[in-house]
C-alpha positions in Angstrom: 37.2 8.6 -7.1 36.6 5.0 -5.5 33.5 4.4 -3.3 34.4 4.4 0.3 34.9 0.8 1.3 33.2 -0.7 4.5 34.9 0.5 7.7 36.6 -2.1 10.0 34.4 -0.6 12.9 31.2 -2.1 11.2 32.8 -5.4 11.2 33.5 -5.2 14.9 30.0 -4.5 15.4 28.5 -7.0 13.1 30.6 -10.0 14.2 31.2 -8.8 17.8 35.1 -9.5 17.4 37.9 -7.8 19.2 41.0 -7.6 16.9 44.3 -7.3 18.7 46.7 -4.9 17.4 49.6 -7.1 16.2 51.5 -5.6 13.3 54.8 -7.1 12.3 57.3 -4.9 10.7 59.0 -7.6 8.6 57.4 -9.5 5.6 57.6 -13.2 5.3 57.8 -14.4 1.8 59.9 -17.0 0.0 59.7 -15.7 -3.4 61.2 -12.5 -5.1 58.4 -9.8 -4.9 59.4 -8.5 -8.3 59.4 -12.1 -10.0 57.1 -12.4 -13.0 56.5 -16.0 -12.0 53.3 -16.6 -9.9 52.8 -19.1 -7.0 49.7 -18.6 -5.1 49.9 -18.4 -1.3 46.3 -17.6 -0.8 44.3 -19.9 1.4 41.3 -19.6 -1.1 41.0 -20.8 -4.6 41.7 -17.8 -6.8 41.1 -16.9 -10.4 44.5 -17.6 -11.6 43.9 -16.9 -15.2 42.9 -13.6 -14.4 45.8 -13.0 -12.0 48.4 -14.0 -14.6 46.8 -11.9 -17.3 46.8 -8.9 -15.2 50.6 -9.7 -14.3 51.2 -9.6 -18.0 49.6 -6.3 -18.5 51.4 -5.0 -15.4 54.9 -5.9 -16.5 54.2 -4.7 -20.0 53.2 -1.2 -18.7 55.1 -1.2 -15.5 56.9 2.1 -16.0 53.4 3.7 -16.3 51.7 2.0 -13.3 54.3 1.5 -10.8 54.7 4.3 -8.2 58.2 5.0 -6.7 59.7 1.7 -5.4 56.3 0.1 -4.6 56.3 -3.8 -5.6 53.2 -5.8 -5.9 53.2 -9.2 -4.3 51.4 -11.2 -6.7 51.7 -14.3 -4.9 49.2 -12.8 -2.3 46.7 -11.5 -5.0 43.1 -12.3 -4.1 40.2 -12.3 -6.5 37.7 -12.3 -3.7 35.6 -15.3 -4.8 35.2 -14.1 -8.4 36.0 -16.4 -11.0 34.8 -14.5 -14.2 38.2 -12.6 -14.9 36.8 -9.4 -13.4 38.6 -8.2 -10.3 41.6 -8.7 -8.0 43.3 -6.9 -5.2 47.1 -7.3 -4.5 49.2 -5.9 -1.7 52.0 -3.6 -2.6 55.3 -3.3 -0.5 57.8 -0.6 -0.3 60.7 -0.9 2.2 59.8 -4.0 3.6 56.3 -3.1 4.6 52.7 -3.3 3.0 52.2 0.4 2.2 49.3 0.0 -0.2 47.1 -2.4 -2.4 46.4 -2.5 -6.0 42.9 -3.1 -7.1 42.5 -4.2 -10.7 38.8 -4.1 -12.1 37.9 -5.2 -15.4 35.2 -3.4 -17.6 34.6 -5.2 -20.9 37.9 -5.5 -22.8 39.9 -3.1 -20.6 41.3 -3.1 -17.0 42.5 -0.3 -14.7 45.1 -0.2 -12.0 43.7 1.6 -9.0 45.8 2.6 -6.0 44.1 1.6 -2.7 45.4 3.0 0.4 42.7 1.9 2.8 44.2 1.3 6.2 42.3 -1.8 7.0 43.3 -3.4 3.6 47.0 -2.6 4.3 46.5 -4.0 7.9 44.9 -7.2 6.7 47.7 -8.1 4.1 50.5 -6.9 6.6 49.1 -9.6 9.0 48.3 -12.1 6.3 51.8 -12.1 4.7 53.5 -12.2 8.2 51.6 -15.0 9.6 53.0 -18.4 9.0 49.9 -20.3 9.8 46.5 -19.3 8.2 43.3 -21.1 7.7 40.3 -20.1 5.3 37.2 -19.1 7.1 34.9 -17.8 4.4 34.7 -15.7 1.1 31.3 -14.7 0.1 29.2 -11.5 -0.8 28.6 -9.2 2.0 25.7 -7.0 2.9 24.4 -5.3 6.1 22.1 -2.6 7.4 24.7 -0.5 8.7 26.2 -0.2 5.2 23.0 0.8 3.5 22.2 -2.6 2.1 25.2 -2.8 -0.2 25.2 -6.1 -1.9 28.0 -5.8 -4.4 30.7 -6.0 -1.7 32.8 -9.2 -1.0 34.2 -10.4 2.4 37.1 -12.7 3.0 37.8 -14.0 6.4 41.2 -15.6 7.4 42.1 -17.1 10.7 45.8 -16.4 11.4 48.0 -17.7 14.2 50.0 -15.3 16.3 52.9 -16.5 18.6 52.7 -15.2 22.1 56.4 -13.9 21.8 58.6 -12.8 19.2 60.8 -16.1 19.4 57.9 -18.1 18.1 57.0 -20.4 21.0 54.2 -22.8 21.0 52.1 -20.5 23.0 50.0 -18.1 21.0 46.4 -17.4 19.7 44.3 -17.5 16.5 42.7 -14.4 15.4 40.1 -14.0 12.6 41.0 -11.0 10.2 38.6 -9.6 7.4 39.1 -7.9 4.3 36.1 -6.3 2.4 36.2 -5.0 -1.1 33.4 -3.2 -3.1 33.3 -2.1 -6.8 34.9 0.9 -8.0 32.7 3.9 -9.0 31.3 3.3 -12.5 33.6 4.5 -15.4 32.7 6.9 -18.3 32.0 5.8 -21.8 35.7 5.1 -22.4 36.1 2.9 -19.3 37.7 5.6 -17.4 36.9 6.5 -13.9 36.1 10.3 -14.1 38.1 10.3 -17.4 41.3 10.2 -15.4 42.3 6.7 -14.9 44.1 5.1 -17.8 42.9 1.8 -19.1 45.0 -1.2 -20.6 43.5 -3.9 -23.1 42.8 -7.2 -21.6 44.2 -10.2 -23.4 41.5 -11.6 -25.7 39.3 -8.8 -25.2 35.5 -9.2 -24.7 32.9 -8.9 -22.0 33.9 -9.5 -18.2 32.0 -12.8 -18.1 33.6 -14.3 -21.3 36.9 -12.8 -22.4 37.2 -14.7 -25.7 33.7 -13.4 -26.4 32.6 -15.9 -29.0 29.9 -14.4 -31.2 28.1 -17.8 -31.8 25.2 -18.2 -29.2 26.0 -21.9 -28.8 29.6 -21.1 -28.0 28.5 -18.5 -25.4 26.1 -20.6 -23.7 28.6 -23.4 -23.7 31.1 -21.1 -21.8 28.4 -19.9 -19.5 27.4 -23.5 -18.6 30.9 -24.2 -17.4 30.7 -21.1 -15.1 30.2 -22.3 -11.5 28.4 -19.3 -10.5 25.9 -19.6 -13.2 25.3 -23.3 -12.5 24.7 -22.5 -8.6 22.1 -19.9 -9.5 20.3 -22.2 -11.9 20.3 -25.0 -9.4 18.9 -22.7 -6.7 15.9 -21.8 -8.9 15.3 -25.0 -10.4 13.5 -26.7 -7.5 9.9 -27.9 -6.8 9.7 -25.4 -3.9 10.5 -22.5 -6.1 7.7 -23.3 -8.6 5.2 -23.6 -5.8 5.8 -20.3 -4.4 3.2 -17.4 -4.6 5.9 -15.0 -6.2 8.6 -15.3 -8.8 12.2 -15.6 -8.0 15.3 -14.6 -10.0 18.8 -13.1 -10.4 20.2 -10.5 -12.7 23.6 -10.7 -14.4 25.9 -7.6 -14.3 29.4 -6.6 -15.5 31.6 -5.9 -12.4 33.0 -7.7 -9.4 29.7 -9.2 -8.4 28.1 -11.1 -11.2 24.7 -11.9 -9.8 22.2 -10.0 -7.7 18.7 -11.1 -6.5 15.8 -9.6 -8.3 13.1 -7.8 -6.4 9.4 -8.4 -6.9 6.7 -5.9 -8.4 3.2 -5.7 -6.6 1.9 -8.5 -8.7 4.5 -11.0 -7.6 6.6 -10.8 -10.8 10.3 -10.1 -10.9 11.4 -6.6 -11.7 14.5 -5.9 -13.6 16.8 -3.5 -11.9 17.8 0.0 -13.1 21.3 0.7 -14.3 23.2 -0.2 -17.6 25.6 -2.7 -16.1 23.0 -5.5 -16.1 23.1 -7.8 -19.3 21.1 -10.7 -18.4 18.7 -12.3 -16.0 17.1 -15.6 -14.9 13.7 -16.1 -13.2 11.1 -18.8 -12.6 7.6 -19.1 -13.8 5.2 -20.6 -11.2 2.9 -23.7 -11.2 -0.3 -21.7 -11.2 -3.1 -22.6 -13.2 -2.9 -20.8 -16.7 0.6 -19.6 -16.3 2.5 -19.9 -19.5 5.8 -21.8 -18.6 7.9 -19.9 -21.3 8.8 -16.3 -21.9 6.1 -13.7 -21.7 6.0 -10.5 -24.2 7.4 -8.4 -21.4 10.2 -10.9 -20.9 11.2 -10.5 -24.5 11.0 -6.8 -24.4 13.0 -6.6 -21.2 15.6 -8.7 -22.8 15.9 -6.7 -26.0 15.7 -3.2 -24.5 17.6 -3.7 -21.3 19.9 -6.7 -21.6 21.0 -6.4 -25.3 21.1 -2.5 -25.0 23.2 -2.7 -21.9 25.6 -5.4 -23.4 26.0 -3.3 -26.4 27.0 -0.3 -24.3 29.1 -2.1 -21.7 30.4 -5.5 -23.4 29.2 -7.3 -26.5 25.5 -7.9 -27.4 26.3 -11.6 -27.4 26.6 -11.4 -23.6 23.1 -10.7 -23.3 20.7 -13.4 -22.1 17.1 -14.1 -20.6 16.5 -17.4 -18.9 13.0 -18.7 -17.6 13.1 -21.7 -15.3 9.8 -23.7 -15.1 8.8 -27.2 -14.0 8.2 -28.0 -17.6 11.4 -26.8 -19.2 14.2 -24.1 -19.0 14.5 -21.8 -21.9 17.1 -19.1 -22.9 16.7 -16.0 -25.2 19.9 -14.9 -27.1 20.6 -12.3 -29.6 23.1 -12.5 -32.6 21.9 -9.6 -34.8 23.4 -6.1 -35.5 21.6 -4.1 -32.8 19.3 -2.3 -35.5 15.9 -2.8 -33.8 13.5 -1.0 -31.9 10.6 -1.9 -29.6 7.8 0.8 -29.3 4.9 0.9 -26.7 2.6 0.0 -29.6 4.6 -3.0 -30.7 4.6 -4.4 -27.2 0.9 -3.8 -27.0 0.6 -5.8 -30.2 2.7 -8.5 -28.8 0.5 -8.8 -25.8 -2.8 -8.9 -27.5 -1.6 -11.6 -29.8 -0.1 -13.7 -27.1 -3.0 -13.4 -24.7 -5.4 -14.4 -27.5 -3.5 -17.4 -28.7 -2.4 -18.8 -25.2 -5.9 -18.1 -23.9 -7.3 -20.4 -26.6 -4.9 -23.1 -25.8 -6.0 -22.7 -21.9 -9.7 -22.6 -22.8 -9.3 -25.9 -24.9 -7.3 -27.6 -22.5 -4.4 -27.8 -24.9 -1.9 -25.8 -23.0 0.8 -28.6 -23.1 4.4 -27.9 -22.9 4.9 -28.9 -26.9 2.2 -26.7 -27.7 3.6 -23.8 -25.5 6.9 -24.2 -27.3 5.3 -24.3 -30.8 3.3 -21.2 -30.3 6.1 -19.3 -28.8 8.5 -20.1 -31.7 5.8 -18.9 -34.0 5.4 -15.7 -31.7 9.0 -14.9 -32.1 9.2 -15.6 -35.9 5.9 -14.1 -37.2 5.0 -11.5 -34.5 8.1 -10.1 -33.0 10.1 -10.8 -36.3 13.6 -9.3 -35.1 16.4 -10.7 -37.0 18.8 -12.5 -34.8 16.5 -13.1 -31.8 16.5 -16.8 -30.9 15.2 -19.2 -28.2 17.0 -22.1 -26.9 16.1 -24.9 -24.7 18.4 -25.9 -21.6 18.4 -29.5 -20.6 17.9 -29.7 -17.0 20.2 -32.8 -16.3 23.1 -31.6 -18.5 22.8 -27.9 -19.2 23.3 -28.6 -22.9 21.4 -26.4 -25.2 19.2 -26.7 -28.3 17.8 -24.1 -30.6 14.0 -24.2 -30.9 12.6 -23.1 -34.3 9.2 -22.9 -35.7 8.4 -25.4 -38.3 5.0 -24.7 -39.6 1.4 -25.3 -38.0 1.4 -29.1 -39.0 4.8 -30.0 -37.5 6.5 -30.0 -34.3 9.1 -27.5 -33.2 12.4 -28.1 -34.8 15.1 -28.8 -32.1 18.7 -28.0 -33.4 21.2 -29.2 -30.6 24.3 -27.0 -30.0 27.7 -28.7 -30.8 29.2 -30.3 -27.7 
């Protein structure tokens, strides 16, 4: 079943807060809990598109999902800082009290409705709904030593006002309350947890980061460039101080409630792609060191094909997959629009490395390692050496994020740049 969520005690230790037990019996809400209309009462900005789509699914299948007289309070649903239509948690009431929560994670083009009876989640929402004065404190990823380095969890903290007496006098106190959610256990091949939890189609289908799932790489990247999380990670890497480090830096992209994770470094300072089939993309830097080629390496290409594309084919759609390299001379993205009928053997990778090392080595020795020459040689490498149908490289404009496809145009001509439609 679901991964055990982080205990309240660990937060008391981590934040040195003493939370007073002040649980009210009555729920304060100005709207009908069973209403199909949604009016957010969250102090945070929520992924309202996802909430409304989940509500649509719920009411279409209410007889199957609903347990007893329990009623979800959709106005209080929280997406825990996620804006990729991937996750929400909503309190459930019965007999005037919060008795449980409902977690709705999305995997590809299906969602699951999971009953959550964690006592701290229930306590949080009971207090949250009852309190008439609330202020947002933070909503962010959470990790701690006490919890074995979990980085996929999300914490939201809310400061709530409690009157000193039941008559609501001016006397009272503010108290900070926390709720933490972690991803459910991985699902089986059909999207079910242990094969037991039913799944429901998500409106529009598609991978968790782009529900409409356009197959055109330009459309995919246009949607990606509008994602604030993606833009924030690119901005964090695209800085002079990142290029002048002694080791590469990067992030992996994953299906699930936490879309980005930091990449670890191997012993030689390069980033290392994580294990697991939920990762469909990654971005990383190439450094300002002498002789460093400021575009993808053969290993980058192989990782993209054998990990990102393969995982996206399994968990979402192959057009979700991407690899991005961010350098002081330009930013580049690999995309794949083929049918998945390819293989990368050890022998092929060795041939790629040999050709790549010889050709770029000659550019370096002849003092011709300019970025136009780097781009021309790489597009030739993709077309004539790798030669996998549907594998394409794009350049991302540092200022606007707009993308253009780079295409080899012969030894005597510059690289052909084909802008994506805006």
